[in-house]
LOLUM-173313 format. One record per residue (C-alpha): residue number from 1; residue in three letters; x, y, z. Coordinates in pm, 1 decimal. Example, Ala and Ser with C-alpha at 12.3 -4.5 7.8 and 13.67 -1.06 7.14 Angstrom:
residues 2
{1 "Ala" {1230.0 -450.0 780.0}}
{2 "Ser" {1367.0 -106.0 714.0}}
END
This chain:
residues 138
{1 "Met" {-1218.3 -5534.1 11609.3}}
{2 "Ser" {-1131.0 -5289.1 11887.7}}
{3 "Ser" {-1253.0 -5344.3 12241.0}}
{4 "Ile" {-1236.7 -5209.6 12576.0}}
{5 "Gln" {-1241.5 -5398.8 12914.9}}
{6 "Val" {-1533.9 -5309.8 13144.3}}
{7 "Asp" {-1567.0 -5396.9 13506.1}}
{8 "Val" {-1898.7 -5316.2 13687.4}}
{9 "Val" {-1836.4 -5354.8 14061.5}}
{10 "Ser" {-2092.5 -5333.0 14351.9}}
{11 "Ala" {-2005.2 -5310.2 14716.1}}
{12 "Lys" {-2061.2 -5659.0 14744.8}}
{13 "Glu" {-1920.1 -5812.4 14438.3}}
{14 "Ser" {-1808.0 -5790.3 14071.3}}
{15 "Ile" {-2120.3 -5786.1 13869.7}}
{16 "Phe" {-1958.0 -5775.2 13507.0}}
{17 "Ser" {-1612.2 -5794.4 13380.5}}
{18 "Gly" {-1516.4 -5843.9 13012.8}}
{19 "Pro" {-1438.1 -5691.3 12682.7}}
{20 "Ala" {-1691.8 -5475.3 12490.3}}
{21 "Lys" {-1736.8 -5260.6 12182.2}}
{22 "Phe" {-1939.1 -4995.4 12332.0}}
{23 "Val" {-2085.1 -4892.9 12675.1}}
{24 "Ala" {-2374.0 -4650.7 12741.9}}
{25 "Leu" {-2469.5 -4522.0 13096.5}}
{26 "Pro" {-2655.8 -4239.6 13289.4}}
{27 "Gly" {-2420.8 -3964.4 13351.8}}
{28 "Glu" {-2505.6 -3672.0 13564.2}}
{29 "Ala" {-2559.7 -3430.9 13265.9}}
{30 "Gly" {-2714.4 -3700.8 13040.1}}
{31 "Glu" {-2649.1 -4048.9 12859.0}}
{32 "Leu" {-2273.3 -4116.2 12812.4}}
{33 "Gly" {-2144.0 -4350.2 12536.8}}
{34 "Ile" {-1806.5 -4481.4 12565.1}}
{35 "Leu" {-1613.3 -4642.9 12277.7}}
{36 "Pro" {-1256.2 -4774.8 12296.3}}
{37 "Gly" {-990.2 -4528.2 12284.2}}
{38 "His" {-1209.7 -4288.3 12482.0}}
{39 "Ile" {-1014.6 -3998.0 12656.8}}
{40 "Pro" {-970.5 -4044.1 13026.0}}
{41 "Leu" {-1267.5 -3934.0 13227.9}}
{42 "Ile" {-1396.6 -3967.4 13589.7}}
{43 "Thr" {-1744.5 -3850.5 13669.9}}
{44 "Arg" {-2045.0 -3949.2 13880.7}}
{45 "Ile" {-2328.0 -4144.1 13738.8}}
{46 "Lys" {-2708.6 -4142.8 13817.2}}
{47 "Pro" {-2922.4 -4456.1 13892.0}}
{48 "Gly" {-3005.2 -4619.2 13574.3}}
{49 "Ala" {-2917.3 -4887.5 13315.1}}
{50 "Val" {-2554.5 -4969.0 13197.9}}
{51 "Arg" {-2572.3 -5121.2 12863.0}}
{52 "Ile" {-2261.2 -5321.8 12751.1}}
{53 "Glu" {-2235.1 -5415.3 12388.0}}
{54 "Lys" {-2007.0 -5711.9 12399.7}}
{55 "Thr" {-1751.5 -5797.0 12144.6}}
{56 "Asp" {-1970.4 -6101.5 12022.9}}
{57 "Gly" {-2264.2 -5865.2 11959.9}}
{58 "Ser" {-2478.2 -5961.0 12250.6}}
{59 "Glu" {-2566.3 -5703.6 12509.5}}
{60 "Glu" {-2537.0 -5697.9 12899.5}}
{61 "Phe" {-2769.1 -5483.3 13123.5}}
{62 "Val" {-2677.9 -5376.9 13467.1}}
{63 "Phe" {-2874.5 -5149.5 13700.0}}
{64 "Val" {-2659.3 -4913.5 13910.6}}
{65 "Ala" {-2798.7 -4695.7 14193.1}}
{66 "Gly" {-2556.5 -4416.0 14091.8}}
{67 "Gly" {-2191.9 -4441.4 14142.5}}
{68 "Ile" {-1867.2 -4339.6 13990.2}}
{69 "Leu" {-1728.4 -4393.3 13627.8}}
{70 "Glu" {-1361.6 -4405.9 13557.7}}
{71 "Val" {-1268.2 -4425.5 13171.9}}
{72 "Gln" {-924.9 -4491.0 13054.9}}
{73 "Pro" {-840.8 -4548.1 12673.2}}
{74 "His" {-851.1 -4918.5 12724.8}}
{75 "His" {-1032.8 -4963.3 13050.1}}
{76 "Ile" {-1389.3 -4861.5 13193.6}}
{77 "Thr" {-1474.9 -4918.9 13562.3}}
{78 "Val" {-1803.7 -4862.9 13708.7}}
{79 "Leu" {-1821.7 -4837.7 14079.3}}
{80 "Ser" {-2165.4 -4860.0 14254.7}}
{81 "Asp" {-2288.3 -4921.1 14612.3}}
{82 "Thr" {-2571.9 -5125.3 14451.0}}
{83 "Ala" {-2551.3 -5300.5 14104.4}}
{84 "Ile" {-2777.6 -5544.2 13979.6}}
{85 "Arg" {-2784.5 -5773.1 13671.9}}
{86 "Gly" {-3065.0 -5712.5 13439.1}}
{87 "His" {-3186.5 -6054.7 13451.7}}
{88 "Asp" {-3205.4 -6052.8 13820.4}}
{89 "Leu" {-3415.0 -5753.9 13854.8}}
{90 "Asp" {-3741.9 -5809.7 14022.5}}
{91 "Glu" {-4019.0 -5568.8 13910.8}}
{92 "Ala" {-4270.6 -5660.9 14196.5}}
{93 "Lys" {-4011.3 -5607.4 14460.4}}
{94 "Ala" {-3914.2 -5265.9 14301.0}}
{95 "Asn" {-4263.3 -5149.6 14284.3}}
{96 "Asp" {-4310.2 -5256.1 14669.5}}
{97 "Ala" {-4011.3 -5031.4 14746.7}}
{98 "Arg" {-4124.3 -4744.3 14540.0}}
{99 "Arg" {-4458.7 -4747.4 14725.5}}
{100 "Ser" {-4277.8 -4748.2 15055.0}}
{101 "Ala" {-4069.9 -4462.4 14944.8}}
{102 "Glu" {-4383.4 -4273.2 14836.7}}
{103 "Glu" {-4529.2 -4347.1 15178.3}}
{104 "Ala" {-4221.2 -4245.8 15355.7}}
{105 "Ile" {-4235.6 -3902.5 15176.4}}
{106 "Lys" {-4587.6 -3846.3 15290.4}}
{107 "Asn" {-4491.3 -3939.9 15647.2}}
{108 "Ala" {-4171.1 -3764.7 15670.3}}
{109 "Lys" {-4113.0 -3572.1 15997.5}}
{110 "Ser" {-3795.0 -3385.9 15895.7}}
{111 "Asp" {-3616.1 -3264.1 15611.7}}
{112 "Ile" {-3364.4 -3549.9 15642.7}}
{113 "Asp" {-3630.5 -3792.9 15626.2}}
{114 "Leu" {-3790.6 -3637.8 15325.9}}
{115 "Ala" {-3441.6 -3623.7 15158.5}}
{116 "Lys" {-3385.8 -3982.8 15215.2}}
{117 "Ala" {-3725.1 -4108.7 15082.2}}
{118 "Thr" {-3693.2 -3877.8 14784.6}}
{119 "Ser" {-3372.9 -4032.0 14697.8}}
{120 "Glu" {-3505.0 -4384.7 14750.9}}
{121 "Leu" {-3803.2 -4305.9 14525.7}}
{122 "Ala" {-3559.2 -4185.8 14247.0}}
{123 "Val" {-3345.1 -4491.6 14268.9}}
{124 "Met" {-3661.4 -4724.6 14245.0}}
{125 "Ala" {-3802.3 -4529.2 13974.3}}
{126 "Ala" {-3486.6 -4562.0 13768.3}}
{127 "Gln" {-3463.8 -4932.2 13858.4}}
{128 "Ile" {-3808.7 -4989.5 13716.0}}
{129 "Ala" {-3715.6 -4783.4 13414.0}}
{130 "Ala" {-3421.0 -4992.5 13358.3}}
{131 "Leu" {-3597.0 -5316.6 13394.0}}
{132 "Arg" {-3846.8 -5214.5 13122.0}}
{133 "Lys" {-3566.8 -5123.8 12899.5}}
{134 "Tyr" {-3397.3 -5463.0 12958.6}}
{135 "Arg" {-3730.8 -5628.5 12877.3}}
{136 "Gln" {-3751.9 -5431.5 12557.9}}
{137 "Lys" {-3432.3 -5555.0 12445.2}}
{138 "Lys" {-3484.8 -5923.6 12518.3}}
END
């Protein structure tokens, strides 16, 4: 069976490292699916779930708040400021952060404040969606 090495790294730590049969993640222009032997690629990714199908058939989910994807024929690297393992996602905390971002949008005093709050809202919405997707797969 053919496999590809996958490394998902946040600013703080390595989140996942191991062989996989397939990886799916949110590219800027849509969902990307990567198999072993994929052509080299570097692209930005959007906030969302990285789904890693491991060589034993199990799956690993990681939420990323956007970042960079580098693909080589035998290695995938996902770099993100924020990456959280699926089982570590906290829906109540994400919903609180989403509500805070919505409130910040209402109270924005400048275009910069509005842009920051809108970005945070998009990340929290993606995190909640990733959590729901993770729970459906369990």
